[in-house]
C-alpha positions as CSV (number, residue, x, y, z in Angstrom):
1,M,26.0,-49.7,70.8
2,E,29.6,-50.0,69.4
3,R,30.0,-49.4,65.7
4,K,31.6,-52.8,65.0
5,K,28.6,-54.6,66.5
6,I,26.2,-53.3,63.9
7,H,26.2,-55.3,60.7
8,S,23.2,-53.7,59.0
9,I,20.2,-51.5,59.7
10,G,16.9,-52.0,57.8
11,R,14.4,-49.4,56.6
12,P,12.0,-47.9,59.2
13,K,8.5,-49.4,59.6
14,R,5.6,-48.3,61.7
15,Y,4.7,-50.5,64.7
16,R,1.3,-52.0,63.9
17,Y,0.2,-52.2,67.5
18,G,1.4,-48.9,68.9
19,K,3.0,-45.5,68.4
20,A,6.5,-46.3,67.4
21,T,8.9,-46.8,64.4
22,L,10.7,-50.1,64.1
23,R,14.0,-50.9,62.4
24,E,15.4,-54.4,61.8
25,I,19.1,-54.6,62.8
26,V,21.7,-57.3,62.5
27,I,24.4,-57.3,65.1
28,E,27.8,-59.0,65.1
29,L,29.0,-60.3,68.4
30,E,32.2,-62.0,69.4
31,D,32.1,-65.3,71.3
32,S,33.1,-64.6,74.9
33,Q,34.8,-68.0,75.2
34,E,36.6,-68.0,71.8
35,K,38.3,-64.8,70.8
36,G,37.8,-63.9,67.1
37,Y,34.8,-66.2,66.6
38,L,31.9,-64.1,65.2
39,V,28.2,-64.7,65.3
40,R,25.3,-62.6,63.9
41,T,22.0,-62.1,65.6
42,R,18.8,-60.3,64.9
43,G,17.6,-57.2,66.8
44,I,14.7,-54.8,66.6
45,K,15.2,-51.1,67.4
46,I,12.1,-49.4,68.7
47,N,12.0,-45.6,68.4
48,W,8.9,-44.6,70.4
49,D,7.0,-41.5,69.4
50,N,7.5,-40.1,72.9
51,G,11.3,-40.0,72.4
52,K,12.3,-43.2,74.2
53,T,14.2,-46.1,72.6
54,T,14.1,-49.8,73.2
55,V,16.2,-52.6,71.6
56,L,15.1,-56.2,71.6
57,L,17.3,-59.2,70.7
58,T,15.7,-62.3,69.3
59,S,16.6,-65.6,67.6
60,L,13.3,-65.7,65.6
61,P,14.0,-65.7,61.9
62,M,13.0,-62.7,59.8
63,E,11.4,-64.9,57.1
64,T,8.7,-66.2,59.3
65,T,8.0,-63.6,62.0
66,G,7.4,-59.9,61.4
67,S,8.9,-57.2,63.7
68,S,5.5,-55.9,64.9
69,E,4.4,-59.3,66.0
70,I,7.7,-59.9,67.9
71,V,7.5,-56.6,69.7
72,Q,3.8,-57.2,70.6
73,S,4.6,-60.7,72.0
74,Y,7.4,-59.2,74.2
75,F,5.1,-56.5,75.6
76,N,2.2,-58.9,76.0
77,R,4.3,-61.3,78.1
78,W,6.0,-58.7,80.4
79,P,3.0,-57.4,82.3
80,A,1.6,-60.8,83.3
81,Q,4.9,-62.7,83.9
82,E,7.8,-60.4,84.4
83,L,6.5,-57.1,85.8
84,Q,4.4,-58.2,88.7
85,F,5.3,-55.1,90.7
86,K,3.9,-53.0,87.9
87,G,0.6,-54.9,88.3
88,M,0.7,-54.4,92.1
89,K,1.2,-50.6,91.6
90,S,-1.8,-50.5,89.2
91,A,-4.1,-52.7,91.3
92,A,-3.2,-51.3,94.8
93,S,-1.9,-47.8,93.9
94,L,1.5,-48.5,95.6
95,H,3.0,-45.7,93.4
96,R,0.8,-43.0,94.9
97,V,1.6,-40.9,97.9
98,A,-1.1,-40.6,100.5
99,G,-1.2,-37.4,102.6
100,Y,-3.2,-34.2,103.3
101,G,-1.9,-30.8,102.3
102,K,0.8,-32.0,99.8
103,Q,2.9,-29.0,99.0
104,E,5.4,-28.4,96.2
105,I,8.6,-26.7,97.6
106,K,11.6,-25.5,95.7
107,D,14.8,-27.2,96.7
108,E,17.3,-24.4,97.0
109,R,20.2,-26.7,97.5
110,V,19.6,-28.5,94.2
111,A,19.2,-25.2,92.4
112,E,22.5,-24.0,93.8
113,R,24.2,-27.3,92.7
114,Q,22.7,-27.0,89.2
115,A,24.0,-23.4,88.9
116,H,27.5,-24.5,90.2
117,A,27.6,-27.5,87.7
118,T,26.6,-25.2,84.8
119,M,29.3,-22.6,85.8
120,M,32.0,-25.4,86.0
121,I,30.9,-26.9,82.6
122,N,31.2,-23.5,80.9
123,K,34.5,-22.8,82.6
124,L,36.0,-26.1,81.7
125,K,34.8,-25.9,78.1
126,E,36.6,-22.6,77.8
127,I,39.8,-24.1,79.2
128,L,39.5,-27.1,76.8
129,K,38.4,-25.1,73.8
130,N,41.3,-26.0,71.6
131,P,41.5,-29.7,72.6
132,L,37.7,-30.1,72.1
133,E,38.0,-28.6,68.6
134,D,40.9,-31.1,67.8
135,M,38.8,-34.0,69.1
136,R,35.8,-32.8,67.0
137,V,37.9,-33.0,63.8
138,H,38.9,-36.6,64.6
139,E,35.3,-37.5,65.5
140,E,34.0,-36.1,62.2
141,S,36.6,-38.2,60.4
142,I,35.4,-41.3,62.2
143,A,31.8,-40.5,61.4
144,K,32.7,-40.4,57.6
145,L,34.6,-43.7,57.8
146,I,32.0,-45.7,59.7
147,P,29.4,-45.9,56.8
148,K,32.2,-47.1,54.4
149,E,33.3,-49.8,56.9
150,R,29.7,-50.9,57.6
151,Y,29.0,-51.1,53.8
152,L,31.9,-53.6,53.3
153,R,31.0,-55.6,56.4
154,K,27.4,-55.8,55.1
155,Q,28.7,-57.5,52.0
156,S,30.7,-60.1,54.0
157,E,29.5,-63.5,55.2
158,I,30.3,-65.3,58.4
159,S,31.3,-68.9,58.1
160,H,32.4,-71.0,61.1
161,G,32.9,-67.8,63.0
162,K,35.2,-66.2,60.4
163,R,34.5,-63.3,58.0
164,K,34.5,-64.2,54.3
165,L,35.2,-61.4,51.8
166,P,37.3,-61.0,48.6
167,E,40.9,-60.1,49.3
168,E,40.7,-56.6,47.8
169,L,37.6,-55.7,49.8
170,M,39.1,-57.3,52.9
171,E,42.1,-55.0,52.6
172,R,39.9,-52.0,52.2
173,L,37.9,-53.1,55.2
174,N,41.0,-53.5,57.3
175,S,42.3,-50.1,56.1
176,Y,39.1,-48.4,57.2
177,G,39.4,-50.1,60.6
178,K,43.0,-49.0,61.0
179,K,42.1,-45.4,60.1
180,I,39.3,-45.4,62.7
181,Q,41.5,-46.8,65.4
182,S,44.1,-44.2,64.5
183,H,41.6,-41.4,65.0
184,E,40.4,-43.0,68.3
185,R,44.0,-43.2,69.6
186,E,44.5,-39.5,68.8
187,I,41.3,-38.6,70.7
188,K,42.6,-40.6,73.7
189,K,46.0,-38.9,73.4
190,I,44.3,-35.5,73.5
191,E,42.3,-36.5,76.6
192,K,45.4,-37.9,78.3
193,E,47.2,-34.6,77.8
194,H,44.4,-32.8,79.7
195,L,43.2,-35.8,81.8
196,D,42.2,-33.9,85.0
197,H,40.2,-31.3,83.1
198,F,38.3,-33.9,81.0
199,R,37.5,-35.9,84.2
200,L,36.1,-32.8,85.8
201,L,34.1,-31.9,82.7
202,R,32.5,-35.4,82.6
203,K,31.9,-35.3,86.3
204,H,30.0,-32.0,86.2
205,R,28.0,-33.0,83.1
206,R,26.8,-36.2,84.9
207,E,26.0,-34.2,88.0
208,W,24.0,-31.6,85.9
209,L,22.0,-34.4,84.2
210,R,21.4,-36.2,87.5
211,L,19.9,-33.0,89.0
212,Q,17.4,-32.3,86.2
213,G,13.8,-32.5,87.4
214,K,14.8,-32.4,91.0
215,E,14.4,-28.7,91.5
216,T,11.2,-29.2,93.5
217,V,10.3,-31.6,96.3
218,Y,6.9,-32.4,97.9
219,K,6.1,-32.1,101.6
220,V,3.6,-34.7,102.7
221,D,2.2,-36.3,105.9
222,V,4.8,-39.2,106.0
223,E,3.1,-41.0,108.9
224,L,-0.3,-41.2,107.1
225,D,1.5,-42.3,103.9
226,Q,3.2,-45.1,105.8
227,I,-0.1,-46.3,107.3
228,V,-1.9,-46.3,104.0
229,T,1.1,-48.0,102.2
230,F,1.0,-50.8,104.8
231,H,-2.6,-51.4,104.0
232,R,-2.0,-51.2,100.2
233,V,0.8,-53.8,100.4
234,S,-1.5,-56.0,102.6
235,L,-4.1,-55.8,99.9
236,A,-1.6,-56.7,97.2
237,H,-0.6,-59.8,99.3
238,L,-4.3,-60.8,99.6
239,Y,-4.7,-60.6,95.8
240,A,-1.6,-62.7,95.3
241,Y,-2.8,-65.2,97.9
242,F,-6.2,-65.4,96.2
243,I,-4.5,-66.1,92.8
244,K,-2.2,-68.8,94.2
245,H,-4.5,-70.7,96.6
246,F,-8.0,-70.1,95.2
247,L,-7.4,-69.7,91.4
248,G,-4.8,-72.5,91.3
249,G,-1.9,-70.2,90.6
250,D,-3.0,-69.3,87.1
251,L,-1.0,-66.7,85.2
252,I,-3.1,-63.6,85.7
253,S,-2.1,-60.1,86.5
254,M,-3.5,-58.3,89.5
255,T,-5.0,-55.7,87.1
256,N,-6.9,-58.5,85.3
257,L,-8.0,-60.0,88.6
258,L,-9.3,-56.6,89.7
259,H,-11.4,-56.1,86.5
260,K,-12.6,-59.7,86.1
261,V,-13.3,-60.8,89.7
262,I,-13.0,-58.0,92.3
263,H,-15.3,-55.6,90.4
264,I,-18.0,-58.1,89.7
265,H,-21.4,-56.8,90.8
266,A,-23.1,-58.6,93.7
267,S,-26.1,-58.5,95.9
268,I,-26.2,-59.2,99.7
269,K,-28.8,-61.1,101.7
270,E,-28.6,-61.4,105.5
271,T,-30.2,-63.9,107.8
272,A,-29.9,-64.3,111.6
273,D,-26.7,-66.3,111.3
274,A,-25.4,-65.8,107.7
275,R,-24.4,-63.0,105.3
276,K,-24.9,-64.2,101.7
277,I,-22.9,-62.6,98.9
278,I,-24.4,-63.4,95.5
279,L,-22.0,-62.6,92.6
280,D,-23.4,-61.8,89.1
281,Y,-22.4,-64.4,86.5
282,N,-20.5,-62.7,83.6
283,K,-21.7,-64.5,80.5
284,K,-18.9,-62.8,78.4
285,D,-16.2,-64.5,80.4
286,T,-17.3,-68.1,81.0
287,L,-13.7,-69.4,81.5
288,M,-13.1,-67.0,84.4
289,M,-16.5,-67.8,85.8
290,Q,-15.7,-71.5,85.9
291,K,-12.4,-70.7,87.8
292,L,-14.3,-68.4,90.1
293,S,-16.9,-71.1,90.9
294,G,-14.1,-73.4,92.0
295,A,-12.6,-70.6,94.1
296,I,-16.0,-69.9,95.8
297,K,-16.2,-73.6,96.9
298,K,-12.8,-73.3,98.5
299,I,-13.7,-70.1,100.3
300,N,-17.0,-71.4,101.6
301,A,-15.2,-74.5,102.9
302,L,-13.2,-72.2,105.3
303,N,-16.4,-71.1,107.1
304,V,-15.3,-67.5,107.2
305,I,-16.9,-65.4,110.0
306,G,-17.6,-61.8,109.1
307,P,-19.1,-58.8,110.8
308,Q,-21.5,-59.3,113.7
309,G,-20.3,-62.9,114.0
310,K,-22.2,-64.0,110.9
311,R,-21.0,-66.8,108.6
312,M,-19.9,-65.5,105.1
313,E,-21.5,-67.5,102.2
314,F,-20.5,-66.8,98.6
315,S,-22.4,-67.9,95.5
316,L,-22.3,-67.3,91.8
317,E,-25.7,-66.9,90.0
318,T,-27.0,-65.4,86.8
319,S,-28.2,-61.8,87.3
320,L,-32.0,-61.5,87.0
321,S,-31.8,-57.9,86.0
């Protein structure tokens, strides 16, 4: 995130519903339609304990809604409404490879490309030793100026898209901005003098990062995996069809469908012409049982013919056990 976009950063707080540290941030953004018109918006920076970082933007006011509640609401909404494929992976195991004799094999080509990228990075860093040192001096100067600039911007107010600050403080703020821009121009000037070498250095660094974790590959039975994946996708489509046409299109993830409906215990009774499936009524989830009762009526109305030509009849009854 660019330095000028951050207005202020709050103190760290632990996430009440997970393993993470939260920071309230206020970001200044320029109107894309009107140059120079500034607005401020609230953000929440999430530093997960596993090293990952997430930033959420929200218009909800700080006074009424805590950061932990906002983060929880975002992540409660995503699985059921915005990450359906994630649910399909969980319910039908689409993310797993099927195959016998899966073998881990070292990829010699990737190892060679990693070694080449490392060699080129070290060689270019040696060539650019003096320019990199000069750039480091300017970067350290910028790092010292940014907190001073941010402190003054934090004291300012935005009114009708314009910054309001006493004249003396505004001059200091502009002075810091000019000094930072001067250092940035010097950095670009140094890069321009050695443009080809810096381009190569960035290229080989990106290549080295891209190849991390790709040193090994897995040999599997591709044909079997394709067959199993076809059936898994078909199963996911059946789940989606059941939700839409038999549960009325309710907002329910495939994972919840699996736990609340598909895994319900049942008993089977067979007659000469019918196969009766009696599902156990879950007293702890009466709402889902009501929806399932309506779905069963729709299924029975289809007169589904199962194995041995017998009619499939479903019912929902309280377990006697």
